SEMI-8366 format. One line per field, with one value per residue: residue number from 1; residue in one letter; x, y, z of N, C-alpha, C in turn. Coordinates in steps of 0.02 Angstrom, whole numbers. Last residue first. Example, Ala and Ser with C-alpha at 12.3 -4.5 7.8 and 13.67 -1.06 7.14 Angstrom:
BEGIN
resi	2  1
resn	S  A
n_east	642  660
n_north	-112  -284
n_up	354  390
ca_east	684  615
ca_north	-53  -225
ca_up	357  390
c_east	645  660
c_north	2  -165
c_up	394  390
//
This chain:
BEGIN
resi	264  263  262  261  260  259  258  257  256  255  254  253  252  251  250  249  248  247  246  245  244  243  242  241  240  239  238  237  236  235  234  233  232  231  230  229  228  227  226  225  224  223  222  221  220  219  218  217  216  215  214  213  212  211  210  209  208  207  206  205  204  203  202  201  200  199  198  197  196  195  194  193  192  191  190  189  188  187  186  185  184  183  182  181  180  179  178  177  176  175  174  173  172  171  170  169  168  167  166  165  164  163  162  161  160  159  158  157  156  155  154  153  152  151  150  149  148  147  146  145  144  143  142  141  140  139  138  137  136  135  134  133  132  131  130  129  128  127  126  125  124  123  122  121  120  119  118  117  116  115  114  113  112  111  110  109  108  107  106  105  104  103  102  101  100  99  98  97  96  95  94  93  92  91  90  89  88  87  86  85  84  83  82  81  80  79  78  77  76  75  74  73  72  71  70  69  68  67  66  65  64  63  62  61  60  59  58  57  56  55  54  53  52  51  50  49  48  47  46  45  44  43  42  41  40  39  38  37  36  35  34  33  32  31  30  29  28  27  26  25  24  23  22  21  20  19  18  17  16  15  14  13  12  11  10  9  8  7  6  5  4  3  2  1
resn	P  R  L  Q  R  L  D  R  V  L  L  L  H  K  L  Q  T  C  T  A  A  L  S  E  L  S  E  V  A  E  E  R  R  A  T  S  R  S  R  L  S  P  G  L  I  Q  E  L  L  A  A  E  R  D  A  A  T  R  F  V  R  L  N  R  G  H  V  G  F  R  A  L  E  G  A  A  R  A  I  E  L  D  T  E  D  F  Y  A  R  G  G  E  N  R  P  Q  I  I  G  Y  E  E  L  E  R  L  L  E  V  A  V  G  T  Q  E  I  L  E  E  Q  S  I  S  Q  E  S  G  E  L  A  I  A  R  R  Q  T  A  T  G  K  A  E  D  S  R  T  G  G  I  K  G  A  A  L  E  Q  R  I  V  K  L  P  L  F  E  D  R  Q  M  R  L  I  S  R  L  Q  E  V  D  A  Q  S  Y  L  R  Y  G  G  R  T  R  R  P  S  L  L  K  Q  D  E  L  Y  R  I  K  S  I  S  I  D  E  F  E  Q  R  L  I  K  C  V  A  G  I  T  L  A  K  R  P  R  S  A  S  E  G  G  Q  R  P  A  S  N  G  G  Q  A  K  T  S  T  G  Q  G  Q  S  A  G  M  E  T  R  V  A  M
n_east	954  1075  1205  1260  1221  1288  1407  1360  1315  1429  1498  1412  1412  1546  1547  1461  1534  1654  1590  1550  1680  1730  1647  1676  1814  1812  1747  1853  1961  1906  1914  2050  2089  2030  2102  2248  2307  2242  2177  2138  2263  2301  2190  2164  2217  2192  2054  2018  2050  1971  1847  1861  1868  1748  1658  1691  1646  1504  1469  1501  1403  1284  1253  1220  1085  1021  900  774  707  686  812  824  744  818  929  868  845  970  1019  934  973  1114  1096  1036  1078  1020  1054  1016  1047  1135  1171  1199  1283  1258  1259  1304  1270  1366  1425  1372  1287  1195  1129  1071  976  894  844  768  674  641  596  519  564  491  502  636  670  599  662  791  783  884  957  996  1159  1256  1385  1462  1422  1236  1140  989  859  811  696  706  606  477  440  545  539  450  526  623  551  495  605  744  826  818  901  1008  1107  1056  1085  1226  1255  1210  1307  1420  1390  1285  1139  1067  941  953  1072  1076  959  960  1062  995  894  961  1018  905  860  972  955  835  870  1047  1190  1351  1521  1645  1723  1702  1601  1514  1440  1313  1341  1317  1346  1410  1545  1626  1630  1510  1536  1627  1551  1464  1566  1608  1495  1383  1270  1214  1075  967  864  927  1033  988  1009  1144  1194  1148  1225  1358  1344  1212  1077  980  798  704  622  458  359  273  227  146  28  -66  -32  38  131  39  7  85  62  -60  -44  24  -70  -150  -67  -53  -162  -131  48  176  179  73  73  181  142  41  112  191  96  39
n_north	-2924  -2886  -2905  -2785  -2714  -2764  -2701  -2564  -2579  -2605  -2494  -2407  -2468  -2445  -2298  -2274  -2330  -2252  -2128  -2152  -2173  -2046  -1979  -2039  -2009  -1872  -1870  -1930  -1829  -1726  -1787  -1804  -1666  -1632  -1700  -1779  -1910  -2017  -2118  -2065  -2048  -2185  -2229  -2189  -2290  -2411  -2406  -2416  -2559  -2617  -2591  -2667  -2796  -2804  -2800  -2920  -3011  -2979  -3014  -3152  -3195  -3223  -3359  -3390  -3349  -3358  -3317  -3324  -3206  -3179  -3145  -3011  -2961  -3009  -2927  -2801  -2826  -2848  -2717  -2647  -2702  -2680  -2536  -2529  -2675  -2806  -2928  -3091  -3141  -3158  -3032  -2989  -2982  -2905  -2965  -2938  -3004  -3080  -3196  -3320  -3324  -3226  -3277  -3390  -3333  -3268  -3387  -3441  -3342  -3231  -3062  -2950  -2830  -2819  -2948  -2963  -2865  -2903  -3023  -2978  -2800  -2660  -2502  -2358  -2296  -2147  -2091  -2108  -2137  -2139  -2199  -2156  -2273  -2299  -2339  -2369  -2264  -2224  -2118  -2030  -1977  -1877  -1795  -1754  -1682  -1582  -1501  -1517  -1514  -1468  -1384  -1421  -1413  -1521  -1626  -1615  -1646  -1768  -1833  -1813  -1881  -2023  -2069  -2154  -2120  -2093  -2022  -1933  -1869  -1814  -1713  -1632  -1589  -1516  -1417  -1347  -1305  -1214  -1120  -1066  -1001  -972  -970  -904  -921  -792  -692  -563  -526  -680  -763  -879  -1039  -1136  -1308  -1387  -1381  -1447  -1373  -1404  -1527  -1496  -1439  -1542  -1625  -1541  -1542  -1691  -1820  -1932  -1910  -1824  -1769  -1693  -1633  -1513  -1424  -1433  -1381  -1251  -1208  -1209  -1116  -1000  -924  -784  -784  -796  -701  -726  -819  -840  -713  -684  -707  -599  -569  -599  -493  -390  -386  -294  -182  -130  -37  52  90  150  265  352  439  508  536  519  544  485  350  308  309  215  101  82  61  -56
n_up	-2147  -2022  -1970  -1978  -1870  -1769  -1774  -1747  -1621  -1552  -1562  -1496  -1364  -1331  -1325  -1217  -1117  -1119  -1086  -954  -898  -907  -819  -698  -693  -674  -550  -479  -497  -420  -295  -282  -284  -166  -72  -84  -83  -210  -272  -389  -453  -475  -565  -691  -774  -712  -702  -826  -844  -745  -804  -919  -858  -794  -903  -970  -872  -873  -1006  -1003  -916  -959  -964  -838  -835  -1006  -1124  -1176  -1178  -1049  -996  -1026  -916  -810  -829  -798  -656  -610  -628  -540  -419  -407  -387  -267  -174  -64  56  128  297  407  452  285  142  -12  -188  -341  -496  -557  -508  -524  -419  -443  -549  -500  -408  -501  -564  -462  -435  -571  -572  -546  -483  -359  -311  -298  -200  -93  -60  -32  14  -21  16  -75  -82  -66  -176  -336  -464  -485  -607  -695  -731  -894  -1008  -1180  -1285  -1313  -1227  -1225  -1352  -1329  -1253  -1339  -1438  -1356  -1309  -1422  -1571  -1701  -1769  -1831  -1728  -1657  -1740  -1742  -1604  -1608  -1690  -1606  -1485  -1509  -1420  -1340  -1298  -1163  -1140  -1250  -1234  -1106  -1134  -1218  -1136  -1043  -1121  -1148  -1023  -993  -1097  -1057  -944  -946  -858  -851  -802  -782  -827  -783  -871  -896  -1032  -1078  -1152  -1267  -1305  -1389  -1410  -1326  -1217  -1159  -1122  -1025  -929  -892  -832  -727  -646  -680  -667  -619  -606  -669  -609  -505  -573  -627  -516  -496  -614  -605  -490  -561  -654  -612  -704  -725  -694  -846  -972  -1013  -1055  -954  -930  -1029  -1073  -1088  -916  -810  -791  -732  -602  -545  -609  -598  -502  -577  -668  -581  -550  -650  -635  -521  -508  -476  -331  -280  -331  -273  -135  -141  -176  -70  37  -2
ca_east	953  1012  1147  1285  1191  1217  1406  1402  1269  1378  1529  1426  1351  1520  1591  1447  1471  1654  1623  1501  1634  1758  1644  1614  1793  1839  1711  1793  1962  1912  1851  2008  2113  2012  2024  2220  2292  2275  2210  2088  2230  2342  2202  2144  2216  2260  2097  2007  2082  2043  1861  1850  1920  1807  1658  1698  1711  1550  1468  1537  1475  1298  1268  1284  1135  1027  965  810  732  626  782  849  717  751  938  899  785  921  1051  935  905  1088  1131  989  1074  1043  1028  1052  1002  1111  1125  1187  1252  1291  1228  1340  1246  1332  1450  1417  1335  1242  1159  1121  1041  932  885  823  725  628  640  485  597  507  434  595  699  584  597  785  790  827  967  956  1108  1228  1323  1463  1470  1305  1164  1065  879  856  708  699  672  506  394  534  596  432  459  639  589  454  565  688  834  779  846  946  1106  1062  1018  1187  1271  1174  1243  1423  1389  1348  1161  1133  943  892  1051  1134  974  920  1078  1055  876  922  1061  938  819  959  1017  840  819  976  1148  1282  1467  1602  1731  1753  1665  1522  1494  1337  1307  1351  1314  1337  1505  1605  1690  1522  1483  1646  1598  1435  1526  1657  1514  1443  1292  1282  1120  1035  851  864  1047  985  942  1103  1208  1122  1155  1333  1348  1285  1100  1031  865  715  678  498  416  304  264  221  71  -31  -68  -17  151  62  -35  91  127  -57  -85  60  -12  -179  -84  -6  -158  -173  -17  167  235  87  21  186  203  32  57  225  140  5
ca_north	-2952  -2868  -2964  -2842  -2694  -2789  -2769  -2581  -2566  -2662  -2551  -2398  -2462  -2507  -2339  -2254  -2357  -2319  -2131  -2140  -2232  -2096  -1952  -2046  -2078  -1896  -1839  -1963  -1901  -1719  -1775  -1864  -1711  -1597  -1715  -1720  -1871  -1960  -2132  -2084  -1984  -2136  -2249  -2143  -2220  -2394  -2404  -2351  -2500  -2621  -2562  -2597  -2763  -2809  -2747  -2857  -3005  -2977  -2946  -3112  -3193  -3157  -3319  -3403  -3313  -3371  -3297  -3387  -3231  -3195  -3212  -3059  -2951  -3034  -2998  -2820  -2811  -2906  -2774  -2632  -2705  -2742  -2565  -2513  -2608  -2786  -2866  -3049  -3114  -3217  -3080  -2961  -3028  -2907  -2935  -2950  -2961  -3033  -3131  -3298  -3380  -3222  -3209  -3396  -3372  -3232  -3334  -3479  -3353  -3297  -3116  -3008  -2849  -2758  -2910  -3009  -2861  -2843  -3026  -3023  -2876  -2699  -2575  -2391  -2324  -2205  -2077  -2098  -2178  -2104  -2208  -2150  -2213  -2326  -2300  -2405  -2284  -2277  -2171  -2067  -2026  -1931  -1823  -1783  -1738  -1623  -1541  -1486  -1530  -1531  -1353  -1421  -1368  -1453  -1616  -1604  -1579  -1726  -1837  -1785  -1804  -1989  -2046  -2175  -2145  -2134  -2075  -1971  -1900  -1871  -1772  -1667  -1623  -1571  -1465  -1376  -1356  -1276  -1162  -1101  -1061  -951  -1010  -889  -946  -840  -756  -605  -496  -621  -757  -813  -999  -1076  -1260  -1400  -1332  -1486  -1374  -1339  -1523  -1543  -1397  -1484  -1646  -1553  -1486  -1650  -1756  -1926  -1911  -1860  -1820  -1723  -1691  -1571  -1441  -1453  -1454  -1288  -1213  -1252  -1184  -1021  -973  -823  -765  -805  -745  -685  -800  -899  -752  -651  -762  -621  -542  -648  -558  -386  -432  -368  -209  -182  -99  21  52  100  220  300  399  455  553  516  571  549  397  312  351  283  130  91  121  3
ca_up	-2215  -2058  -1963  -2025  -1940  -1779  -1784  -1814  -1681  -1554  -1589  -1565  -1400  -1332  -1371  -1290  -1137  -1139  -1149  -1001  -900  -947  -893  -726  -696  -736  -606  -479  -521  -491  -317  -284  -337  -229  -76  -95  -21  -187  -206  -347  -433  -436  -499  -637  -798  -734  -639  -798  -881  -737  -740  -923  -904  -759  -857  -1009  -901  -814  -978  -1051  -889  -943  -1028  -863  -796  -936  -1101  -1162  -1241  -1089  -983  -1069  -993  -822  -842  -863  -704  -609  -662  -617  -443  -420  -452  -320  -185  -130  45  80  248  368  489  354  193  49  -124  -279  -445  -597  -491  -577  -431  -383  -557  -545  -379  -452  -601  -490  -378  -535  -589  -570  -548  -403  -319  -341  -270  -128  -82  -94  28  -17  15  -30  -120  -33  -140  -265  -430  -482  -537  -686  -687  -840  -957  -1111  -1259  -1352  -1237  -1170  -1340  -1381  -1224  -1280  -1458  -1390  -1256  -1382  -1501  -1680  -1726  -1870  -1784  -1627  -1720  -1801  -1642  -1559  -1705  -1671  -1487  -1505  -1478  -1351  -1365  -1187  -1098  -1231  -1294  -1123  -1084  -1235  -1195  -1022  -1086  -1200  -1060  -951  -1089  -1119  -942  -951  -900  -828  -848  -757  -857  -746  -878  -866  -985  -1070  -1099  -1269  -1258  -1383  -1444  -1387  -1259  -1187  -1176  -1077  -959  -923  -891  -779  -674  -642  -696  -631  -538  -700  -654  -488  -538  -666  -548  -443  -600  -657  -488  -500  -676  -611  -656  -747  -672  -776  -950  -980  -1101  -983  -876  -1029  -1065  -1144  -978  -829  -809  -802  -645  -514  -614  -647  -484  -522  -693  -612  -495  -650  -694  -517  -525  -540  -373  -261  -351  -343  -158  -123  -227  -128  41  0
c_east	957  1012  1089  1240  1212  1191  1340  1396  1302  1329  1472  1457  1365  1456  1569  1486  1445  1587  1629  1523  1578  1712  1680  1612  1725  1818  1743  1746  1897  1920  1848  1941  2072  2031  2004  2141  2254  2261  2246  2110  2169  2311  2243  2164  2209  2269  2165  2050  2075  2081  1937  1873  1921  1861  1722  1704  1730  1624  1508  1534  1516  1368  1293  1309  1207  1087  976  882  777  649  727  826  751  726  867  902  806  859  1004  963  899  1012  1112  1027  1035  1036  1058  1014  1044  1063  1101  1142  1254  1251  1277  1309  1287  1302  1423  1445  1389  1298  1210  1163  1094  992  929  869  782  687  627  531  552  528  443  531  661  608  573  709  779  832  895  960  1064  1171  1298  1398  1477  1356  1227  1085  962  876  762  728  659  573  418  481  581  484  441  577  600  491  526  655  782  783  801  890  1045  1060  1011  1114  1235  1190  1198  1342  1392  1343  1237  1167  1021  899  999  1112  1030  929  1028  1074  940  905  1024  990  862  918  1006  900  830  933  1079  1233  1395  1542  1684  1762  1727  1591  1499  1396  1347  1322  1353  1303  1432  1558  1678  1583  1486  1596  1617  1491  1494  1619  1564  1463  1341  1309  1194  1081  912  849  987  1002  940  1034  1164  1130  1124  1263  1335  1287  1178  1055  918  785  683  562  467  362  296  258  142  21  -24  -48  99  89  -10  57  132  16  -69  30  24  -121  -115  -19  -113  -173  -63  92  218  134  32  133  201  87  42  174  174  44
c_north	-2903  -2899  -2946  -2896  -2750  -2766  -2790  -2653  -2580  -2647  -2607  -2461  -2454  -2515  -2412  -2287  -2336  -2352  -2207  -2147  -2213  -2157  -2016  -2031  -2083  -1970  -1868  -1936  -1935  -1786  -1763  -1847  -1783  -1644  -1686  -1735  -1815  -1935  -2077  -2102  -2010  -2078  -2207  -2168  -2171  -2320  -2385  -2351  -2435  -2569  -2566  -2566  -2687  -2781  -2746  -2796  -2947  -2971  -2929  -3036  -3151  -3144  -3252  -3372  -3320  -3340  -3316  -3370  -3292  -3221  -3236  -3129  -2996  -3025  -3033  -2891  -2822  -2887  -2828  -2687  -2696  -2750  -2635  -2531  -2591  -2709  -2836  -2986  -3076  -3203  -3136  -3000  -2989  -2947  -2939  -2922  -2980  -2977  -3065  -3227  -3354  -3265  -3204  -3331  -3381  -3270  -3291  -3431  -3392  -3309  -3180  -3068  -2899  -2775  -2859  -2981  -2907  -2844  -2965  -3026  -2912  -2769  -2604  -2472  -2363  -2232  -2148  -2083  -2170  -2150  -2180  -2160  -2215  -2264  -2330  -2355  -2323  -2302  -2225  -2123  -2066  -1988  -1880  -1827  -1783  -1685  -1595  -1532  -1489  -1545  -1410  -1397  -1359  -1399  -1544  -1590  -1562  -1648  -1780  -1785  -1776  -1912  -2016  -2139  -2162  -2163  -2124  -2031  -1948  -1907  -1835  -1727  -1663  -1624  -1526  -1433  -1383  -1328  -1226  -1150  -1100  -1012  -980  -922  -928  -852  -804  -672  -538  -585  -684  -805  -922  -1023  -1196  -1347  -1353  -1443  -1405  -1332  -1455  -1533  -1435  -1438  -1588  -1584  -1491  -1592  -1721  -1869  -1915  -1861  -1855  -1779  -1729  -1635  -1503  -1467  -1480  -1368  -1254  -1261  -1234  -1096  -992  -862  -808  -784  -746  -727  -759  -880  -809  -688  -733  -675  -566  -627  -607  -453  -440  -417  -280  -212  -151  -45  18  53  151  245  341  409  499  530  568  584  468  360  363  336  199  127  136  68
c_up	-2274  -2126  -1999  -2022  -1992  -1850  -1803  -1826  -1742  -1613  -1597  -1593  -1477  -1377  -1382  -1340  -1203  -1152  -1171  -1077  -947  -957  -931  -799  -727  -746  -673  -540  -532  -524  -395  -312  -340  -289  -143  -113  -29  -115  -184  -274  -380  -410  -454  -564  -738  -750  -649  -729  -855  -781  -725  -852  -908  -798  -812  -960  -924  -834  -920  -1029  -935  -916  -1019  -925  -820  -902  -1024  -1142  -1237  -1157  -1030  -1056  -1036  -889  -845  -879  -782  -658  -663  -658  -517  -437  -463  -392  -253  -135  -25  62  199  312  451  402  259  95  -65  -212  -380  -550  -526  -566  -476  -396  -500  -552  -431  -424  -562  -528  -411  -489  -546  -592  -582  -480  -369  -356  -318  -188  -115  -111  -36  -7  22  -34  -74  -79  -116  -238  -362  -451  -539  -608  -677  -798  -902  -1063  -1188  -1320  -1275  -1179  -1272  -1358  -1267  -1249  -1388  -1412  -1293  -1340  -1458  -1609  -1705  -1831  -1829  -1684  -1689  -1785  -1700  -1587  -1672  -1696  -1556  -1514  -1469  -1409  -1391  -1255  -1128  -1195  -1289  -1184  -1095  -1197  -1220  -1077  -1065  -1179  -1119  -990  -1047  -1120  -997  -945  -892  -879  -820  -803  -833  -779  -840  -887  -961  -1026  -1105  -1215  -1271  -1342  -1445  -1430  -1323  -1230  -1205  -1135  -1025  -962  -927  -837  -731  -679  -656  -659  -550  -635  -677  -544  -513  -625  -585  -465  -544  -641  -537  -487  -615  -635  -666  -687  -694  -764  -874  -949  -1068  -1022  -897  -975  -1054  -1135  -1038  -892  -834  -830  -719  -566  -588  -649  -532  -504  -636  -639  -520  -595  -690  -578  -524  -552  -451  -310  -334  -369  -231  -143  -205  -177  -28  2
//
């Protein structure tokens, strides 16, 4: 009330109506939807996107910028400032990586053609198999064997076979087996393969490949991961996540190339 009175006194009664409309203006003509929101720092963007992409990191956002997929505004001091449009573009890029396994080259082409947006990503949700990203760090909720079977629908026999061949690795507490969220997703994937006659023993090839990849990444980043410097260890974990994503992408591309040869 004090603000309106002051405006009316200094600008006249004709502007008092304008002052009242100042609060309602964003609702006229949908301006609230188009009005740009406050610019965000890279840390704030990372926090927002982590609700959907738990493996997102500041280094990964910077990497996508280095690959010319993002162009945030810079302050005079060199700090990045992201608009809401930048955040949505980044969200679409991450979804295309996760849900469609598209390489950055293709995503860059899609971006240049103006095809990256919420519509494409929403459509992809309906056709792509959804997998919740699991970060390398952070606690994961433990569930019992009964809960895992209920959520995945896998048979007890298959679950035992997965344990036998080290595909899933539960921990024992008081004589009971408890599984984490990674085990849950592995069991779900194994259950889908079981529908096509793939048994737990057939999945040893994935276990062997994963062990070899982990050994390779350990050679690359092992010293940094064991560093006494907290900052260096944190940076190494981010690099590990990035390299793991690159390995996943490489495996997918190699598989796609081989599968193309199977087509008639």
